[in-house]
N, C-alpha and C positions, 0 to 999 in steps of 0.2 A: 119495876128493876130486875134485870136476870145477871148472871155471871156464867163464864165458863167452866166446866168440871174440868179436874184434874185428870190427866189420864193414868191408866193403870200401867205401873211398871210390870214389865215381862220379865221377873226375874226372883231369884230365893238368897236367903242369907244366911250365915252363921254368927253368933255372936262370938268376938275375942277380945283381948287386949288391943289388938292392934288387928284392922282389917286391910285383906288385900282384894282390890275388885279384878274382875274378871268379864270380859267382854268379848261371845262366842257367836257365830253365825251358825245357831242349830236348826233355824229353819230357812228355806229358799223358796223362791216363785212367792213372795207377797204380793197378795192382790190388793190395791190401792181404791179408793170409791172417788167418784167425781166430786171435788169441791163446790158448795154453792155459795159459800161465803155467807150465807145466812143462821145458818147452825152450825153444831161442832160436829167436826166431820167424825164417821164411823171408825172404830180402831182397824187398823191396818189387821191383815189376815195372813200368816204366815203359811203355807199347806204342807210343803214337805219337807218331814225330820230328815236330817242326815246324819247318819250314823257316826261316819268319820268324827264329824265336828262335836259330837257327843262326847267321844275318846279323849277328844281335847279337853273338854271341861273334867271329864274324871282325872286327867292328870293335874290338872290344877288341885283339886282335891286330896289326890292322892301326895302329892309333894306336900302341901299344908298339914296333913295327917299324920307323913313321914317328919317333918319338921317338929312340930310338936312333941314327938314321941324321941326327939334326939337332944339330948341335955347338952350337948356341945355347942347346939346352936341356940340363942335366945334363953337360957334357961330361967324360969319362972315366969316366961313371959308366953302367954298363948295368942295364936292367931286363928282369927278369923276370916270371912270370906264375904264377898258379895257378887254375885255371877247375874248376868244380864244377856239376853237374846235380843241380838242387833237386827235379825233377819236379814241381812246383809244391805242395811238400808244405811245410808247415812242419817238420816233424820232420826231413824231408832236409836244407834248407835249415839249419837250426841247426847239424846233423851236418857237412856240408860247411866251416859256417864253424869249427868247432872243428879241422877236419881241416887248415884253413890256417893257424889259429892254432899251433896243437903242433908243425906240420909232419912229422908222423908219422902212419899209418894209425891205431894206435890212440891218441884222441885224449883228452886229460888235461887237464881244467880247470887254468888256473894254470900250465901247464907249456908251455916252447916248446922243441923241439929242431932247430928249423928249421937244417939247414947248408946248404940252396940260396941262402939271400940274406936280407938282412934285410926282414920283413915290413913294409909300410908299410898302407895302405887297401885298403878292399873295395868294389867294384864291385856292388853288386846290391840285393836282390834286383828280379823286375818286379814281381811284385803286393805289396800292402801286407801281405796274410794271412801272407806270407813275411817280409817285411821287418821287421816289427815286431819278433818273438823275437830276429831278428839284431841288430837295433839296442840292444835292452834287453841282450843279452849284450856287445855292443862298446862300449855306455855304460860298463859299469863299469870296463872297460880305459883309457876315452876313445881308443878305436881309432876312427880315420874312417872313415865308412860313406857311399858317396853311390849314391844309387839312382838309377835312370834309367827307369822305370814304376811308381814306387808314389807315389801321389797323395792318401792319405788324409791328412785336415787334423790327424788324431790325433799325426802324426808331427812336427808340427812344435812342439811340446812339450818345451822347453829343458831341464825339469826331467827328464823321464822319458827324453828321447832326447837328452843332450848333443852324441853325436859323429855326430849323422845330416844327412846334407845330400840333395842331390836336384838332379838337373838338368831336372826336370819340373815345372812347377806344382802347387800343392795345388789340390785341388778346389774349394777356396773360390774363387780366383781365376775357375775355368772356370764356377762357376753365376754369378757375377757377369757373366762376360762374355755367356752365354746370355740371360740377363736385360736385359742392353743391347741384346743382337741380336733378343730379340724387341719390345723399345720402340721400337728401330729402325723396325721396319716395322708399327708402330701394331697390332701384335696383342694387344689387351687382354682378349680372352677366351679362355684357354690351356688346354689339358690336358695333363698331366703323367702320365709313365709309369717306375717307376724299379723295378729290382730289389731285392727282398726282401734287401738285405745292408747294410753300413755305407755302402759306395760310393752305392748309389741311395739312402738314406733321407737321407744328410748332403747328397748334391746337392741332391736334393728341399726340404730344409728352407731350405738358403741361398736357393735359386730362389725358392722362394715369398717370403721375405722381402724379394728386392731387387725381385718384382713388385709386391707389395705397397706399397712406396714409391715406386713408378712411376707406382702406380694401375691397374695390372691386375689382373684378377682369373682365377683358377684356376676353370673350368668343371669338371674331375674332376681324381683324384688316385687312380690306382691302382697296384698293386704287380705286378712280375713274379715269380711263384712259381716258386724256383727248385728246391723241393722236388718240384712237379710235373713230370711229363713234358711236359703240353702247354702248360707255363707260365702257365697260366689264360689261356690266348689266346681263346678263345672267349667267355668274359665279356668281357675288353677289347675284342675285337673289335664287341661288342655297346654297349658303352660309348660306343666311336669313331662308330658310326653313328647313335647316337641323338642325341648332342651336336650343339650348332650352332656349339660350337668349330672351327676349320678350322687351327688351328696347335697342334701336339703334340709337345713336348720330351719326348726318350727318353733316359733313364740308364741304359743297359747295355751287355754284350757283344754283338758281333754273333753269335755261336754260340747265346747265349741267345734272341734275336730273331729266329730262324728261323721257329721254331712259330707267332710273332706276327703277322708278314709273309705268311706262308702262311696264317694263317685270316682277314686281310682280304682276301687274294687270292679265296680260297672266297668271302666274302660280298660280293665285288665292292665294296668300300667305295673310293670314287675322289675328288678332290677336297680331300686333306687335306695341309697341307704339316707334313713332319715335320722337327725341329729337333734335330740329332745332337749327343751327347756325343763328347769326344773318343778313348771306348773303341771307337766303332763308326762314325765321321765319314769314316773310310777304307777300310772293308770291304772287302776282295774277294771275301769271301762274299756279300755283299749284293749287288756291282756287276754282277750277270749281267741277260740278257736278260727273264729270269722276271718280277723284279721292276719294271720299268721302268713298267708302266702306275702305280704306288704311290710311288715310291721318286723316280721324277724330276723334280728341283725341290728336293728335301733340301738343306736347310742346316745348317753346323753348325760347331765348333771342331776344330779339329785341333791335333796336337802342331808347334811350331814346325819347320820343317826347314832343313835347313841345306845344305852344299856339301862334299864329301868326295874331293878331286882325287886319283884314281886308285884308288880303291876298286873298283870294277868291274873293274879290270883285277888285281886282288888277287885277288876272289871267284874269278875263274875261272883264276887259278893253283894253287887250291886243289887238293891229290893226298894222296892217304895216303903216296906215297911223301917227299912234300917235309916233311911233317910226321908221322913217324911214332910221336909220343907221342900225337898225338892220336885219343883213344877213341871221337871222335863222328864223325868225318869217315866212318868206315867206314860207319854206319849213315846216314848223310846219303847218301853213295854209293848204298846200296841201295835208298833210298826216291826218289832222284832219277833211276836209272837200270833201276828194276825188276828189278834182279838180286841175287844172294847170293853173299857171299864164300864160299871154299870152307874149310870147318871153322867157320862160323859155325852158332851154334844157335840163331838167331832166323830168323826169318821178317818181311822185311818186310811192309808193310802190301799194296803193289801187288804181292806174288808170286804168281806162279799155274803151273801144270803147264809151261807154254809158255817162262817166263822162265829166261835162261842164269844162268848164272855171271860173276860180276864181276871184268873183267882187269885193271881200271885202265888202259886205252886208251879209256876213253868220253872223249867231246869235252864238255867242261864249258859251251863256248859252245851248245853244243845246247839247255843247258837255259835253257827258259822258264817263269818262273815268279817268285815273291816272293822266292826266294832272290837272285837275281840283277839284280833290278829298284831301281837307286838314282836314280831321276827324282826322287823326293821322300824322302830319308830322314829318319824323325820319328824313332821310337826308337832306330833305329839311329844316329843322330846324337847322341842324348844320352847313350849310351854310349862314344862316342867323346870328347863333351866331358868326362864323368865322368872319363875316364883321361888326357885334358888337366888338369884342374882339380887331382888327385893329383900328375902330374909337375912341373906350376908350382908349386905348394906344396912341394916336392922341390928344385925350383931357387931358390926363395927362401930356404929352410933353408939350400942349402948356400951362398948369398951371403950368407949374414949376417955384419954387420959387429961385432967387439967392441965389447961395451956396449948392442950394438943388439938383442941376444937377448932370447927369452921370457920367460926364467928371470929371477928379482927381483933377481939380480945384473948381468941383462944379458950374460950368457954365451951363446954359440951353441953350437949341438949340432953333430956330425959326423953327416956322411953316412948315414956307415954304421955307425952307432951313436946311434940317438937315440931319444927316447921317444918314444909314441903323442901324448902331449899337446902336446909340441913341434909335431909334425906337424900335429894339429888346429889350433894358433894360426897356422900361415900358410893353411891351409886357409880361414880364416874372411875371409881379406883377399885370396883369390886372384881375379884378373879372367881373365875365359876372351873372348879376341879371337874373333868370328865372320867367317861370310864376308861381312857385309855392312860389317867394320870396325867395328862397335860393340863393346861390354863388357857382356858378363853377370856379374853377380855373386851370390854367397849374401847374403841379408840376416840380421839377427839370430837368425831362425827357421831359418835353413839352406835357405830356399828362392830359388830365384832368380828372376830380373825374369820376370813373369807376360807371355808372348807368345805367341800362338796364331795360326794359318794360319784364315782364314774359307774352307770348302772348300762347293762347289756340284755338285750333281750332275745333269750333263747328260747326255744320250743319245748315243752317239755314231753314225757310220753302221753299224758291224758289231753293232747294236744293244747294244753294254754300256754300261754308267755311267760315266762320266768324272768325277774326282776336279777340279773346276778351284779352283784358288785364285783368291778375288774380292776378298779385303781379307784384314785384319788386326787382331787386338786386341792391344792394348797395355796393360797396367795401369799403368805407368809415367807414360803420355803423360798431359799437363795435361787439366784437364775437360773434356769435348766432345770430345775428338779420341781419345779413347783407341779407338774403332771407326771403321777406314776401310774404305769399300767400294766398289768400283769398280762401278756398278750396271748401266753401261753391257754389262757381259759377261754378265749375268743373263738367263737365260730362265726364266719361271714356267710349264711345262706347254706350250710354244709360243708363249706369248707375254709380252710385258714387263710387263705390268699386275701390280702386285703383288695376289696373292690376300688378302683381308680375312678376320679372324677378330675379329669383337667381338659381344657378347650382343644389342646393338642397332643399328640403323643410325646412323651421325653425325648429330649435330643439325645443321643447316645455319648459316649465321650470320645473326644476328637471333634466333634460341632459344636459351634455354639447358638445361643439363640439370637435371633432378629425380628423385632417388632413388626407387624404388617402392620401397614397406615390403614388408619382410621378403625383398627380393632383395641380391644383392650391389652394388658400387657402380656395376660396370661395367654393369648391367641398369638404364636410367634411361629416364623419359620426355622429349619436347623439349616446351618450354613458350615461346610467344612472350614476348618481352620488353615491361616494361610500355610504354605509353606514354612517350616522352621517352628510352629508354634504348635501348643498342644491343650487339650482340654481335658482333665483328668475327670471332672464329677458328670453326672448326668444332669444335663440342663443348664450348661455351663453358660454364666453372661458373656462372657470375654474368655479368649484363647490367653497361652500365657508363653513365653519364650523359655527354652530349656536353659539350665545354668551353662557357662562358656563349656564346662568340659562335657556335657552330654547332649544330643541329640535325638530328634522326632523318633519315634519306632513307625513302622509303615501304617497303622491305626492313627496315627495322632493320637494316642490318650496316655501316652507316659513317654519319658524320658530313659534314653539309655546311654550309659558311660561310652564315649566316645572311643575308640583303641588308640593307647598312647604310642609313640612312634618314636626309637630312638635306636641308632646302631649299637646293639647289646651283644654281650660275650656269648651270649647261647644260640642266636640265629646263624643260620650257616655262613653269612657274608663276614658276620664280624669273627665265628672261629677261624675260617679262612685268612681274616685280615692277622689277627693274633698269632695264628702258626706261622704264618709268612713272614712276619716283624722276627719273631723269635728265630726262627732259623736263620733269615739273613742276618741279624745279628751276631749271630755266631762265625758267621766267615770274618767278618774284622777282626772277631777276638781272636780267630784261630791264626789269621796271617801276623797278627800281634806278637803272637806265642813264636811264629815262624820267626818272626824279625829278631826277638829278644835271643832266639836260639843261635840264628845267625849274624849276630850284630857285628861280628869282626869281618865278615866279608865286605869287600869293594861294593858291591850293589847296594847293600843296608847301609855302611856309612857313607856314600855318597849322597851329598846335598843336606847335611845336617840329620843324620838318624834319630835324634831327639823329636825334631818336628813331624818324621813319620810315624814316630808313637804317638806321640798329639791328636795326629790326623787322623789315625786309627781307633785311638779312644773315642774323639770327637762323632765318628762314621758308626761307631758302634751306640751311642747316644742318639744319633740323629734316626737310627731303624726302632730304638726303644720308646721313642718321643710318640711315635704314632701308638702306641698303647694309651697314651692318655687320652687318644680323642675316641676311643671306643668306649661302651659303658654308659650309665647315665648322666647326662649331664648336671652334677653338681655344679654350685656355684664356687669351688675351690678349682675343680677340673677347666672351669671357663677361665678362672683368671688363670691358669697354669699354662694349658697346653700352647695357645698361640705364642705366649711368650719364650717358652722351651725351644718349641720349633724353630722360631727366626733367630734366635740366641745359638742355638745350637749348630743351625746350618751356615750363618755367620761366621761362627767361630773355624767351621770346616774350610768355608772356601778363602777366609781369612790364612788359614796354613797352607793350603794350594797356592795363593795369589803371593804368600812370604818363600813357599818354594820355587814358584816361578820368577820371582825377582833374582833369587840366591842363583838361580840357573844363567841367568841374563849375565849377571853381575860376573857371575866366576868364568865365564867364558870369553868375555870382552876385557877383563883386567888381567890379560896377559904379560903385558910391560910390568916391568917391577915399580917403573916409576909412576905407573899411573894411577892418576888421584882415585880411581874407583876400586881400587886394591884395599882403600881403607874402610871400605863398606862390605867388604868379604868377611865374614864372621857371625855367629847367632844373634848379635846384638841387633842387628838393621829385622831380623826376621820377627824377632820378640816386641819389637816398634811397631811393625807391619799389624802383625796380629792383636798386639793389645788396642790399637787406637781403632783398627776397622772394628772389632768388636765392641769398644767401649762405646762407637756409636750407636750400634744397635742396642745395646743395653740402656742408653740414655732413652731412644726412641719407647723402648717397651715402657721401660720405669714411667717416663712422662705418661703414655697411654694410659697405665695401671691406677695412676693416679687421680689424672684429669677425667676418662672417662671408661673406669674399668668394666671387662665383660661380665656379662652374667647371663643366669641360666632362665629361660623363658620357656611359655608354653603359646606354641603358635597354633591357631585354630584358623587361621586365613588362608593358608596357602593350598592345605589340601582338605575339600570338603567331607566332615566327616570324621575325620582324624585329628589327633591333637598331637602334635610334633613338639617333643622335649629337645630345646636346641639350646645352643648358646648364642645369644647375642653379643655381636663383637664390640659391643658399647658404641666405639666409633668407626666407620668404615674407612675414613680417611687415617685413622693410625694402623690399621690393619694394612690398608694399600702401601703406605708409606713403609713399615716395616720390610713387605715384601719387594716392592720398590727398590729398597736400599739393597738387599738381597740379589735384587736382579742385577742392580748396578756393579757390587762387586763381582759376581759371575761375570757378568760381561769385562770386566779389567780384566781380570784372571785370562778370559778368553783371548782377548787381545794380546796382553803381553805375552802369554803362550804361543799364539800365533806367530808372532812376531820372530819369536825365538825356536821356531820349529824346524830351522835349518842351521842352527849350531853346528859344526863337525864333531860329533862324537858317534860314535857306534851305538850306545843306547841313550837317545835324544829324550828325556824326560819330559821335557815341553812339548814335544809331539803329543804325549799319552795325555797331558794335561790338557793340551787343546781340543782333543778327542773326548775328552771327560768334559769339559766345560761346552763344549758345542751339546753334548747329549745333556747336559744338566740344565740349558736354557732351553732346549727344544721342548723337555718335558714342562718348565714351567709355563713357557708360553703357550702352548697348548692345554695347559691348566686352567688359564684365566677363563676362556670362552666355557670351556666344560665344567667350572666351578660356578658360573656364572646361570648356566642352563639347567641344574638340576638343583632339588630341594630335598629338604629334611634329611635323611639317615645317607640317601645317595651323595649327597655334596658332603658330607662327612667321610663317608668312603672314599671320593673323588681327590680329596686332601691327602689321605693317606697314602692311597697309588701314587700318589707324585710325590710325597716324601719318599716312600720306598723304592720307586724307580729312578728318582735323581741321586738318591744315597747308593745304590747299586749301580748307576752308571761310574758315580766318582770310585766305588771299589773297584769295579771290573777295567775301567781305563787306566787307573792310574798303579793299581798293586796286581793284576793277576801278570803282566808281564813280568814284573819282578817275580812273582813266585814262580812263574814257569822257568825262569833260570836258575834261580836256587834250588828247584826240585830235580828238574830235567835237563838243564843245562849247565852242568855245573862248572863246564871247562871253560863258557863266558862269564865267569864270574870273577874276572880278573882286573886288574887295573889298567893293563895294559888294553884289553878289549874295550872296555868300557870309555877309555881316551882314545879310542880310534887306533892306536899303535898297531896292535896286531893284524887289521887289516891292511894298514899302510904298507909292513913287512910283506906280506902275501903279493902285493900289487907289485912291490919289487922284483922281487923274485921271480916272478912269472914275466915280467920285462926283459931280465937278464936270462 
């Protein structure tokens, strides 16, 4: 009869009221022996001791010591620990977890023989490959687990891993952050490299989706084949060299990237910018002078670092004598000081024949390396926070008040006798204060707030590469503010100019992008915007039209205000017309004054002097109404000007028609018994004037009510110019008004023409005939001229017609009378006007 021996646990512990477990990968390069299945396999041998990972273990011990000395957290309760070396092996990680749960070297599932303290949560493991089996096991018991370096998004599945938490963000957040970093620098043509494992494949998948949403394209995507010693480096270097993409994102561990970067150096590939995932963004292995030509300027995301006051001093106090149970410090001592402990069966990797035995008197402060470098603790800080998360959850459990507990009845658990699910309840709501006095917390999937440092690789004086923090990525920040970079601290290979990575040069303003058939959307042609459209931005997808009052400049990259055109008072033409109107309006005013002064003379009294006064007043208004057409066409001006013009001229022509009719009647009603004599007098004149003017008033009022004129901007008549003009509202009403005025003028002309041979020496009908002939000539020629002009010249044409026709009326009707009044007063007699003086002269000559 035989039985298998239990395996020896690779760990050490310290007693306490409550125990916190820790799983760390202190050794790597595990050597496994062949299984025969006939005897118990020999224990695995883990050869290489990792200084960095030992610092992680020390961070856990430091946090527990700090908490035990803090009376504000878990007073009267002492924390102990159990630590285990998984050697980066999932089998050993699972074995160590059972060892911590069981409490005995012989680990038996579902049994707990822990006598050194009550087990709480477990901190670890580092890699997702080891954390997943641990999380499956602990999930069965709802035992809390907080990992400090497992980033696989798969672990966010609460159905499979209900008790898993982590203090490092999931790779989903990292991929989104890297995508934002790429887009921030406008690198739209990007190469992707990733390990052929879950970490690399999933990271590239999320990154590609984010880049696609942002409009960027992937130039190539290659795998770093871990099963090959050269990691497929030669092929990848060839692809990088032949590609036009200058920005390359790499998901991978630094140790796996060494062959690739060696090959890139061998092929002398330069001018590329590498974007690093958090797995190698702060790598000491790659930050050496050898890689400066290719890695200077590298930028990437790094795990958020915090402050751990007193931690450096704690590390330097480490000594085999102070922690006799620490089975790992002897390995550390041998590796750090290249010595060997007496009686040790293992040879340290740095051992040679000249090495001495370890004495314990070696000075820890003389160690210069990763172990005591705490300038930017990243994973180390995550271990520190994980321990504090469990401690604060225990503190909240211990501070539970009756009826507020996690059980269905609200009862509280005892700090020294609680179930794992009860502690899990408090871990879900724990808050972690950090050095910035902010609060980190776990979301519903067990993830912390995603926060990364943005690091930039810059060459130092000693030739090495320094990882300078130049910004931060915070996924919880508001949109557009998650990525914050201090560009003033960044140097790109000796220059501040950001290197470009695009498939095509950018399209300048004035051009738009057009896709190339069969090519990614980032490979495009630049096409000039169509006439009348612009593109303001670089790489515009489409052109846009200018607003109605603007038009493109010659480069078609911005809109210019179109010049606004109207007949203004300031321009020479407007000034000339204003001056002409003013001067011409003085003439009828002066004639009116002359007529009033000589009102008792026969030539003024003839044919109703009052009508002459009114006619002169209306002519003054006719000259002045042209001023309404000058200046900015406001709505009020548009309503007033045509109506004022039409009514004034109708009134004026009505006076002339009335005077003409009175002349005809006066010379035909010579017989006292003639019935025409009853019409002689001012009554007929007033009736004619009132009726004729009233018709025009009705036309204008109807026009203003039904379809009033209005001010408008005309952008169609003349390209590139906005013409501010009056839209007449109803062209029919305008031509009716003008047609009616023409009708009155025609009637006046016909009546005056028929009365031109009446027997008087001063035949006013003859002058009225000439005035109406001139009036009609002006307005008949005005129509084609008006229709053939546009903009302000159309307005000027109408003003010219108004002034010309008004001047013809003044000159033809009133100038002959003024001539007699001022220069030939002997003709200003009743006899002369009636033709009697001329008749007497004829008789005297005959005798």
